[in-house]
LUMDOKOL-348289 format. One record per residue (C-alpha): x, y, z; residue in one letter. Coordinates in steps of 0.5 Angstrom, whole numbers, padded with zeros to 4 digits, always signed. Example, Ala and Ser with C-alpha at 12.3 -4.5 7.8 and 13.67 -1.06 7.14 Angstrom:
BEGIN
+0025-0009+0016A +0027-0002+0014S 
***
This chain:
BEGIN
-0026-0197-0161M -0033-0194-0161K -0035-0201-0160A -0032-0201-0153L -0034-0193-0150S -0040-0197-0146Q -0039-0197-0140P -0037-0204-0136L -0043-0209-0133F -0048-0206-0137A -0053-0210-0135S -0052-0208-0129L -0054-0200-0129R -0061-0199-0125G -0060-0205-0122Y -0067-0208-0119D -0065-0211-0113R -0072-0214-0113A -0068-0219-0119Q -0062-0221-0114L -0065-0227-0112G -0067-0230-0118P -0060-0227-0120D -0055-0232-0115L -0059-0237-0116F -0060-0238-0123S -0052-0236-0123G -0050-0242-0118V -0055-0246-0123L -0052-0245-0129I -0045-0246-0126A -0047-0253-0123L -0050-0255-0130L -0044-0252-0133S -0039-0257-0129I -0041-0264-0133P -0043-0260-0139I -0036-0256-0140S -0033-0262-0138M -0035-0266-0143G -0035-0260-0149Y -0027-0260-0146A -0026-0268-0147Q -0030-0267-0154L -0025-0261-0156A -0019-0266-0155G -0017-0263-0148L -0017-0267-0140P -0024-0265-0137P -0022-0260-0133V -0020-0254-0137Y -0028-0255-0139G -0028-0250-0132L -0022-0247-0134Y -0026-0244-0139G -0032-0242-0135S -0028-0239-0130L -0025-0233-0133V -0029-0232-0140P -0035-0231-0138I -0033-0226-0132L -0030-0222-0138L -0036-0223-0142F -0040-0220-0136A -0036-0215-0135M -0036-0212-0143L -0042-0216-0147S -0049-0212-0148T -0053-0217-0148T -0057-0217-0141R -0059-0225-0140E -0054-0229-0146F -0049-0234-0143I -0042-0236-0144F -0038-0241-0144G -0036-0247-0147V -0040-0250-0152D -0041-0256-0157A -0040-0254-0164A -0034-0250-0163P -0031-0256-0159A -0032-0262-0164A -0030-0257-0169M -0023-0256-0165I -0023-0263-0164G -0024-0265-0172A -0018-0259-0173V -0013-0264-0168L -0016-0270-0172T -0014-0267-0178S -0007-0265-0176L -0006-0273-0174G -0006-0270-0166V -0008-0275-0161T -0014-0272-0156P -0012-0271-0149G -0004-0273-0150G +0001-0267-0150A +0000-0265-0157E -0008-0264-0155A -0005-0259-0149M +0000-0255-0153R -0003-0254-0160V -0010-0253-0157V -0009-0247-0154P -0005-0245-0160V -0012-0245-0164L -0017-0242-0159T -0011-0236-0159L -0013-0236-0167Y -0020-0236-0167V -0019-0230-0163A -0015-0225-0168L -0020-0227-0172W -0026-0226-0168L -0022-0219-0166A -0022-0218-0176V -0030-0219-0175F -0030-0214-0171A -0026-0209-0175L -0030-0210-0182V -0036-0210-0178R -0037-0217-0180A -0044-0216-0175D -0048-0213-0180K -0046-0219-0185A -0049-0224-0180V -0056-0221-0182D -0056-0224-0189Y -0053-0232-0186I -0060-0237-0187S -0063-0239-0180E -0064-0245-0184P -0058-0246-0186V -0054-0245-0180M -0059-0249-0176G -0058-0255-0180G -0051-0254-0180F -0050-0254-0172I -0056-0260-0173S -0051-0264-0176G -0046-0262-0171V -0049-0265-0166C -0050-0272-0170C -0042-0272-0171E -0042-0271-0163I -0048-0276-0162I -0043-0281-0166L -0036-0279-0164M -0039-0281-0156Q -0044-0287-0157V -0037-0291-0157P -0035-0289-0151K -0043-0291-0147L -0040-0298-0149L -0034-0298-0146G -0029-0296-0151S -0025-0289-0154A -0028-0283-0157T -0030-0284-0164G -0026-0280-0169T -0025-0278-0177G -0031-0278-0182E -0038-0280-0182L -0036-0288-0185F -0030-0288-0180E -0035-0286-0174L -0039-0291-0176L -0034-0297-0176G -0031-0294-0169H -0038-0295-0166V -0039-0303-0169F -0032-0304-0166D -0034-0302-0160A -0041-0306-0160A -0036-0313-0160K -0033-0312-0154V -0038-0309-0149I -0037-0307-0143N -0044-0307-0140W -0044-0305-0133P -0041-0298-0138T -0046-0299-0142A -0052-0300-0137A -0050-0293-0133L -0050-0290-0139G -0056-0292-0142F -0060-0293-0137G -0057-0285-0136T -0059-0282-0141L -0066-0286-0140A -0067-0282-0135I -0065-0275-0139L -0069-0277-0144L -0076-0278-0140I -0077-0275-0133A -0076-0268-0136P -0083-0270-0140R -0086-0271-0133K -0082-0267-0129W -0079-0261-0133P -0076-0256-0127K -0071-0261-0126V -0065-0260-0127P -0063-0268-0129W -0056-0267-0131V -0054-0265-0125L -0059-0269-0121V -0055-0275-0125M -0048-0273-0123M -0050-0272-0116V -0052-0280-0116L -0047-0281-0121G -0042-0279-0115G -0045-0282-0110L -0045-0289-0113L -0037-0288-0116G -0036-0287-0108A -0039-0292-0106F -0040-0298-0112A -0034-0301-0115P -0035-0298-0121L -0027-0299-0123A -0027-0307-0121D -0032-0307-0126W -0029-0304-0132G -0032-0297-0131V -0027-0291-0133A -0027-0286-0128L -0026-0278-0129L -0019-0276-0126A -0018-0272-0120A -0019-0265-0121V -0013-0261-0120P -0013-0256-0113R -0013-0249-0115G -0013-0243-0120L -0011-0245-0127P -0004-0242-0130K -0004-0236-0135V +0002-0238-0140V +0003-0236-0147L +0001-0241-0152P +0007-0245-0156D +0006-0241-0163L +0011-0245-0167T +0006-0250-0165A +0003-0250-0171L +0005-0246-0178P +0001-0239-0178F -0002-0240-0185T -0004-0247-0183Q -0007-0244-0176A -0011-0239-0180L -0014-0243-0185V -0017-0249-0180A -0020-0244-0175T -0023-0240-0180L -0029-0243-0180P -0029-0244-0173V -0029-0237-0171A -0034-0236-0176A -0039-0241-0173V -0038-0237-0166I -0039-0231-0169L -0046-0233-0173A -0048-0238-0167E -0048-0234-0162T -0049-0227-0164L -0056-0229-0168L -0058-0233-0161A -0056-0227-0157S -0059-0221-0162S -0065-0226-0162G -0065-0226-0154T -0065-0218-0153A -0071-0217-0159Q -0075-0222-0155K -0074-0218-0148N -0074-0212-0152G -0067-0208-0153Y -0063-0209-0158R -0055-0211-0157L -0048-0207-0160N -0047-0213-0165G -0039-0210-0166R -0038-0210-0158R -0041-0216-0157E -0036-0219-0163I -0030-0216-0160V -0032-0220-0153T -0033-0226-0156Y -0025-0224-0158A -0024-0222-0151V -0026-0229-0148G -0023-0233-0153N -0017-0230-0151V -0017-0231-0144A -0018-0238-0145A -0012-0239-0150G -0008-0236-0144L -0011-0241-0139V -0010-0247-0144G -0017-0248-0146C -0021-0250-0153C -0026-0244-0156V -0032-0241-0151V -0037-0239-0154S -0045-0236-0153G -0049-0242-0150S -0057-0242-0153V -0059-0248-0148S -0055-0246-0142R -0058-0239-0144T -0066-0242-0144A -0064-0245-0137V -0062-0239-0134N -0069-0235-0137E -0073-0241-0134R -0070-0240-0128N -0071-0232-0127G -0064-0229-0129G -0065-0223-0132R -0057-0220-0132T -0050-0221-0133Q -0050-0222-0125L -0051-0229-0126V -0045-0229-0130S -0041-0226-0124V -0045-0231-0120M -0042-0236-0124A -0036-0235-0124S -0035-0235-0116V -0038-0241-0116T -0033-0244-0121M -0028-0241-0117L -0030-0245-0110V -0031-0251-0114V -0024-0250-0116L -0021-0249-0109L -0026-0252-0104V -0022-0259-0103P -0028-0263-0101P -0033-0260-0107V -0027-0260-0111R -0026-0268-0110E -0034-0269-0112A -0033-0268-0118F -0027-0272-0120G -0026-0279-0119G -0033-0280-0116A -0036-0279-0122C -0036-0284-0128Y -0033-0281-0134E -0040-0283-0139V -0044-0279-0135L -0040-0273-0138F -0041-0276-0144T -0048-0275-0143L -0048-0269-0141A -0043-0267-0147A -0050-0270-0152L -0055-0267-0147L -0053-0261-0144G -0054-0258-0151G -0052-0261-0157G -0059-0265-0158M -0064-0258-0156M -0061-0257-0163A -0064-0263-0166L -0070-0262-0162Y -0071-0254-0165T -0066-0253-0169S -0064-0247-0167Y -0068-0245-0161E -0069-0238-0161G -0070-0236-0168H -0075-0242-0171E -0080-0245-0167A -0084-0251-0170Y -0091-0249-0168V -0099-0252-0170S -0105-0248-0169V -0109-0249-0175V -0104-0252-0179L -0097-0256-0178K -0091-0250-0181L -0085-0248-0180R -0083-0240-0179L -0077-0239-0183N -0077-0231-0181A -0072-0228-0176P -0074-0226-0168V -0080-0222-0167F -0080-0218-0160R -0086-0220-0157Y -0093-0217-0159G -0089-0216-0166D -0094-0219-0171C -0093-0221-0179R -0098-0222-0185H -0098-0229-0187T -0101-0232-0194A -0104-0238-0190L -0110-0239-0195S -0114-0236-0199A -0116-0231-0196D -0111-0227-0193D -0114-0224-0187R -0110-0229-0182K -0104-0227-0180T -0099-0231-0177A -0096-0228-0169C -0091-0231-0166L -0090-0229-0159F -0086-0231-0153W -0089-0233-0146T -0086-0230-0140H -0082-0238-0140G -0078-0235-0146G -0081-0241-0150D -0084-0239-0157A -0091-0240-0160A -0094-0238-0166M -0103-0235-0167F -0105-0237-0173V -0112-0233-0174G -0117-0227-0174N -0115-0220-0171L -0123-0219-0172A -0122-0224-0166D -0119-0220-0160E -0121-0220-0154G -0122-0228-0155K -0119-0234-0151T -0117-0239-0156V -0111-0245-0156T -0105-0245-0158V -0100-0250-0158R -0093-0249-0155L -0087-0253-0157E -0081-0254-0152R -0076-0257-0155G -0079-0264-0155A -0085-0264-0151Y -0091-0260-0154P -0097-0257-0150A -0103-0254-0151D -0105-0247-0147V -0110-0242-0147S -0109-0235-0148V -0111-0228-0149R -0110-0225-0156L -0110-0218-0152R -0105-0221-0149D -0101-0222-0154M -0103-0217-0160I 
***
């Protein structure tokens, strides 16, 4: 297959040694951030939390080996994990039980099969015709579902399941039997995670709160207060086992996993293509789909749920200077240390209160979709007037003419700063060389900055 003809570890060819420090640092940071986020997403998919760590080990190493993207990060992510959880509910399987641990890897392998089919039929060409607002709206809807599922856990009850009215019913039932220590810890942590980044945006607050949660769990009698604690993380590497394909009828499994595979294809390929265009190179779309399939085969063989691209962790990677897939290699090595070294492993099991990982699942990526609709593909900007640009991502410096006023001399120019933030200048190209103020909106936190037009155009 021509899609596999490119060399392994393509992003490391001609590696610049000056990039070594930022890549290694970003890799360790991504791994540490992935611990609470992936454990939370594993629970969304109906698995014990440790399986999120397994999904952040071999699959992302294979992604680094096969992918043609340089900066994009792969792993367990919100929307596909939530969809797998919804499939379990539709099958009548109790999340977290032995039956779920038997069924989820089977679903993961069927998702990999669909992705392989997508590669054979060159589905990467079809992705270009998917409307980004539609995709963004779908992901935001999934995020809203995740929030409703997790609110009962913030109140000290079990995760909600079912459709909208059932989820609301779980929330109302949980509100009648609130465990106040759990609610105080949950909503207190939520307030910090929402407010603190506005003042200190570069601090990895999810990681900070995870460490503080571990210390609190170790030294405070949380269990006596009724606060659920995570089970100890099992020592060692995951076992490679072929899932029991008889757990589900073939046709039923195919039908149930097609939407999951389609979302992984569209979400990951759209976002990674946007990242590549922003940084001035092109992806091999077919090779990327093959990579997604291989990653999900690996996830299924270690009992994990589906894996896909992570927009939120990619943004963290770029913000910290990561520029090659050495970041993913380092993240995989760091996760290996977490699983094998007892003091490190024990720091993430038993001591941490469970609601913290619920918040990590909500804020580590899901809420970002609500802030930006689909970060990396469209931006909310405010310069001369408030508007929303629904268009493909342009490379640095590319502009498009847009009829914003009666005279068509106005130009909307979408550009990217070194930090990966999106902005749009609305003005006249005759003003080149002058300093103007543009509006950047990073998630929920806008900021005015001064730039020179000739730096962008």
